[in-house]
Residue frames as qw, qx, qy, qz and C-alpha x, y, z in Angstrom:
[[0.009, 0.903, 0.430, 0.005, -0.10, 0.00, 0.00],
 [0.430, 0.113, 0.011, 0.896, 1.40, 3.40, -0.92],
 [0.080, -0.895, -0.424, 0.116, 0.43, 6.90, 0.18],
 [0.342, 0.404, -0.022, 0.848, 1.32, 10.41, -0.40],
 [0.353, -0.713, -0.509, 0.329, 0.76, 12.41, 2.82],
 [0.267, 0.478, 0.038, 0.836, 0.55, 16.18, 2.54],
 [0.210, -0.486, -0.547, 0.648, 0.24, 18.42, 5.55],
 [0.060, 0.530, 0.495, 0.686, -2.53, 20.96, 4.67],
 [0.126, 0.136, 0.384, -0.905, -4.26, 24.05, 6.01],
 [0.659, 0.353, 0.289, -0.598, -7.24, 23.05, 3.73],
 [0.058, -0.142, 0.891, 0.427, -8.05, 20.45, 1.18],
 [0.621, 0.290, 0.393, -0.613, -11.08, 19.43, -0.89],
 [0.232, -0.012, 0.882, 0.410, -12.28, 17.04, -3.53],
 [0.549, 0.388, 0.121, -0.731, -14.89, 17.69, -6.14],
 [0.321, 0.108, 0.905, 0.257, -16.66, 15.24, -8.39],
 [0.148, 0.578, 0.671, 0.440, -18.71, 16.39, -11.38],
 [0.005, 0.581, 0.043, 0.813, -18.46, 20.07, -9.88],
 [0.657, -0.651, -0.145, -0.352, -19.79, 19.07, -6.46],
 [0.016, 0.563, -0.706, 0.430, -17.62, 19.02, -3.35],
 [0.847, -0.171, -0.460, -0.205, -17.70, 15.58, -1.84],
 [0.786, -0.420, -0.285, 0.354, -15.07, 15.92, 0.81],
 [0.172, 0.801, -0.115, 0.562, -13.38, 18.80, 2.64],
 [0.696, -0.505, -0.334, 0.385, -11.11, 19.47, 5.63],
 [0.048, -0.963, 0.216, -0.152, -9.29, 22.30, 7.29],
 [0.047, -0.719, 0.685, -0.107, -6.02, 21.63, 9.16],
 [0.870, -0.165, 0.443, -0.143, -4.75, 18.19, 8.76],
 [0.331, -0.318, 0.782, 0.421, -3.49, 15.77, 6.06],
 [0.742, 0.440, -0.178, -0.474, -4.49, 15.07, 2.43],
 [0.469, -0.325, 0.813, 0.116, -3.70, 11.39, 1.90],
 [0.675, 0.424, -0.412, -0.441, -3.50, 9.92, -1.63],
 [0.575, -0.299, 0.745, -0.157, -3.79, 6.19, -1.23],
 [0.616, 0.394, -0.563, -0.385, -3.05, 3.36, -3.58],
 [0.821, -0.221, 0.474, -0.232, -3.77, -0.38, -2.90],
 [0.190, 0.482, -0.802, -0.298, -1.33, -2.92, -4.43],
 [0.781, 0.049, -0.499, -0.371, -2.15, -6.36, -5.65],
 [0.633, 0.037, -0.717, 0.289, -0.29, -7.91, -2.79],
 [0.119, -0.295, 0.435, -0.842, -1.80, -5.83, 0.01],
 [0.460, -0.373, -0.803, -0.068, -4.02, -7.11, 2.69],
 [0.461, -0.808, -0.336, -0.149, -5.87, -6.13, 5.93],
 [0.708, -0.453, -0.094, 0.533, -2.47, -5.87, 7.77],
 [0.395, 0.209, 0.204, 0.871, -1.28, -3.32, 5.24],
 [0.207, -0.728, -0.356, -0.548, -4.53, -1.20, 5.75],
 [0.654, -0.715, -0.213, 0.123, -4.04, -1.28, 9.51],
 [0.682, -0.240, 0.038, 0.690, -0.34, -0.48, 9.34],
 [0.241, 0.401, 0.266, 0.843, -0.95, 2.43, 6.91],
 [0.334, -0.812, -0.293, -0.379, -3.76, 3.93, 9.11],
 [0.704, -0.623, -0.125, 0.318, -1.47, 3.66, 12.22],
 [0.588, 0.025, 0.165, 0.791, 1.49, 5.23, 10.32],
 [0.077, 0.583, 0.352, 0.728, -0.62, 8.13, 9.02],
 [0.500, -0.792, -0.298, -0.183, -2.21, 8.78, 12.40],
 [0.692, -0.639, -0.010, 0.336, 1.14, 8.82, 14.23],
 [0.631, 0.425, 0.103, 0.641, 3.31, 10.51, 11.55],
 [0.358, -0.740, -0.203, 0.532, 4.97, 13.50, 13.32],
 [0.417, 0.307, 0.315, 0.796, 4.81, 16.17, 10.76],
 [0.127, -0.861, -0.304, -0.388, 3.13, 18.90, 12.73],
 [0.247, 0.516, -0.407, 0.712, 4.88, 21.62, 14.68],
 [0.553, -0.497, -0.562, 0.362, 5.17, 21.43, 18.49],
 [0.234, -0.930, -0.227, 0.169, 5.51, 24.59, 20.69],
 [0.442, -0.608, 0.340, 0.565, 9.01, 25.02, 19.50],
 [0.473, 0.688, -0.269, -0.480, 8.19, 24.91, 15.73],
 [0.104, -0.348, 0.918, 0.163, 9.70, 21.42, 15.43],
 [0.722, 0.038, -0.471, -0.506, 7.81, 18.71, 13.49],
 [0.117, 0.221, -0.889, 0.385, 7.08, 16.67, 16.49],
 [0.457, 0.137, 0.590, -0.651, 3.37, 16.18, 16.69],
 [0.119, 0.142, 0.920, 0.346, 0.96, 13.80, 14.97],
 [0.345, -0.328, -0.480, -0.737, -2.55, 14.09, 13.66],
 [0.565, -0.499, -0.655, 0.051, -3.82, 12.37, 16.83],
 [0.430, -0.338, -0.363, 0.754, -2.03, 15.04, 18.96],
 [0.028, -0.044, 0.166, 0.985, -3.19, 17.99, 16.91],
 [0.420, 0.486, 0.619, -0.451, -6.79, 16.88, 16.32],
 [0.173, 0.417, -0.476, -0.755, -6.26, 17.32, 12.63],
 [0.808, 0.369, 0.270, -0.371, -8.58, 15.73, 9.94],
 [0.354, -0.225, 0.772, 0.477, -7.74, 13.47, 7.03],
 [0.640, 0.522, -0.074, -0.559, -8.93, 13.85, 3.52],
 [0.577, -0.159, 0.780, 0.184, -8.55, 10.20, 2.15],
 [0.552, 0.635, -0.181, -0.509, -8.32, 10.00, -1.67],
 [0.875, 0.041, 0.463, 0.134, -7.99, 6.86, -3.69],
 [0.309, 0.837, -0.331, -0.307, -5.29, 7.15, -6.32],
 [0.960, 0.056, 0.258, 0.090, -4.31, 3.88, -8.05],
 [0.612, 0.735, -0.177, 0.232, -1.65, 5.70, -10.20],
 [0.310, -0.803, 0.495, -0.118, 0.72, 5.70, -7.22],
 [0.792, -0.155, 0.584, 0.086, 1.39, 2.04, -8.23],
 [0.645, 0.757, -0.048, -0.092, 2.34, 3.21, -11.77],
 [0.741, -0.333, 0.375, 0.446, 5.62, 1.73, -13.01],
 [0.457, 0.878, -0.027, -0.141, 7.34, 4.09, -15.49],
 [0.571, -0.528, 0.515, 0.359, 10.78, 2.39, -15.39],
 [0.403, 0.002, 0.735, 0.545, 10.45, 1.30, -18.97],
 [0.146, 0.553, 0.617, 0.540, 8.91, 3.24, -22.00],
 [0.019, -0.186, 0.048, -0.981, 6.72, 6.21, -21.62],
 [0.616, -0.369, -0.275, -0.640, 3.46, 4.75, -20.64],
 [0.266, -0.360, 0.767, -0.459, 3.26, 3.60, -17.03],
 [0.515, -0.099, -0.836, -0.160, 2.10, 0.12, -16.26],
 [0.483, -0.385, 0.317, -0.719, -0.52, -0.31, -13.47],
 [0.734, -0.012, -0.670, -0.110, -0.27, -4.03, -13.13],
 [0.370, -0.004, -0.718, 0.589, 0.84, -3.58, -9.42],
 [0.339, -0.128, 0.265, -0.894, -2.39, -1.69, -8.45],
 [0.196, 0.220, 0.935, -0.200, -5.13, -3.79, -7.02],
 [0.264, -0.266, -0.550, -0.746, -8.61, -3.78, -8.83],
 [0.614, -0.184, 0.248, -0.727, -12.14, -3.59, -7.37],
 [0.461, -0.797, -0.198, -0.337, -13.66, -4.90, -5.22],
 [0.791, -0.233, -0.281, 0.491, -10.46, -5.70, -3.21],
 [0.356, 0.270, -0.069, 0.892, -8.91, -2.18, -3.73],
 [0.377, -0.596, -0.203, -0.680, -12.18, -0.46, -2.54],
 [0.809, -0.477, -0.340, -0.047, -12.47, -2.73, 0.50],
 [0.703, -0.172, -0.230, 0.650, -8.89, -2.01, 1.68],
 [0.117, 0.407, 0.029, 0.905, -9.26, 1.68, 0.94],
 [0.525, -0.599, -0.261, -0.546, -12.31, 1.73, 3.08],
 [0.844, -0.341, -0.325, 0.255, -10.51, -0.21, 5.74],
 [0.483, 0.101, -0.184, 0.850, -7.92, 2.40, 6.03],
 [0.183, -0.496, -0.127, -0.839, -10.57, 4.97, 6.53],
 [0.738, -0.526, -0.318, -0.278, -12.32, 3.03, 9.19],
 [0.770, -0.229, -0.326, 0.499, -9.14, 2.27, 10.98],
 [0.261, 0.306, -0.107, 0.909, -8.26, 6.02, 10.94],
 [0.468, -0.554, -0.201, -0.659, -11.65, 6.83, 12.28],
 [0.840, -0.419, -0.340, 0.053, -11.26, 4.15, 15.02],
 [0.620, -0.009, -0.270, 0.736, -7.97, 5.93, 15.98],
 [0.158, -0.734, -0.431, 0.500, -10.05, 9.00, 16.69],
 [0.194, -0.229, 0.323, 0.897, -9.54, 11.00, 13.53],
 [0.481, 0.633, 0.285, -0.536, -12.03, 12.96, 11.62],
 [0.421, -0.042, 0.733, 0.533, -12.17, 11.62, 8.04],
 [0.532, 0.630, 0.063, -0.562, -13.38, 13.03, 4.75],
 [0.682, 0.075, 0.681, 0.257, -13.40, 11.02, 1.49],
 [0.224, 0.341, -0.518, -0.752, -13.03, 11.29, -2.16],
 [0.863, 0.214, 0.183, -0.419, -15.09, 9.00, -4.35],
 [0.562, -0.263, 0.739, 0.260, -13.36, 5.65, -5.03],
 [0.530, 0.257, 0.720, 0.368, -12.79, 5.27, -8.80],
 [0.290, 0.885, 0.361, -0.060, -14.27, 8.57, -9.78],
 [0.450, 0.471, 0.069, 0.755, -12.60, 11.38, -11.79],
 [0.418, -0.782, -0.351, 0.302, -11.81, 13.84, -9.05],
 [0.268, 0.754, -0.107, 0.590, -10.53, 17.36, -8.85],
 [0.662, -0.539, -0.345, 0.390, -8.34, 17.78, -5.68],
 [0.157, 0.797, -0.099, 0.575, -7.53, 21.13, -4.35],
 [0.744, -0.539, -0.243, 0.311, -5.18, 21.68, -1.37],
 [0.048, 0.903, -0.295, 0.309, -2.86, 24.14, 0.39],
 [0.868, -0.018, -0.368, 0.334, 0.25, 22.23, 1.25],
 [0.374, -0.916, 0.110, -0.095, 1.52, 23.75, 4.54],
 [0.752, -0.477, 0.307, 0.336, 5.31, 23.88, 4.78],
 [0.855, 0.065, -0.288, -0.427, 5.31, 22.39, 2.17],
 [0.377, -0.323, 0.852, -0.168, 5.51, 18.93, 3.85],
 [0.839, 0.230, -0.222, -0.440, 4.96, 15.86, 1.73],
 [0.377, -0.441, 0.810, -0.085, 5.79, 12.39, 2.84],
 [0.698, 0.222, -0.563, -0.383, 5.84, 9.13, 0.89],
 [0.602, -0.294, 0.663, -0.333, 4.68, 5.88, 2.64],
 [0.701, 0.217, -0.597, -0.324, 4.84, 2.33, 1.47],
 [0.800, -0.415, 0.284, -0.326, 3.89, -0.63, 3.59],
 [0.966, 0.195, -0.007, 0.170, 6.12, -2.86, 1.62],
 [0.454, -0.770, 0.243, 0.377, 9.09, -0.50, 2.36],
 [0.762, 0.431, 0.275, 0.397, 10.12, -0.17, -1.29],
 [0.313, 0.593, -0.053, 0.740, 11.21, 3.35, -0.45]]
């Protein structure tokens, strides 16, 4: 499972011109489920996102997590994070899981984040979405439960 986590002051997702998910301070999380991912990956990803210390403490150091700051998560499915562009010019997406498994694990990450006490907003799985955000810092972190990077 892969994710791009961006610290944001605000973020939103629109589908067909309508806002479907929106947060203020917190993290926008673009999430991709791989063909070899399972429930353990979903739980591990949720715990990592919730505990990632990317928010400033009283000294201005990145030392606080979403759980400590009370920040929200905007969770957006993005299978293209599993795109492999090492050969040629057209990425291969064979490493990305397909429905219904991908949707179930994406939803499990959201449920696990909620169970950890975080407020969650969502994009629409599989939809063409417009994502708008203000990256604070900027802070952008790449996560992979298989630790390929």
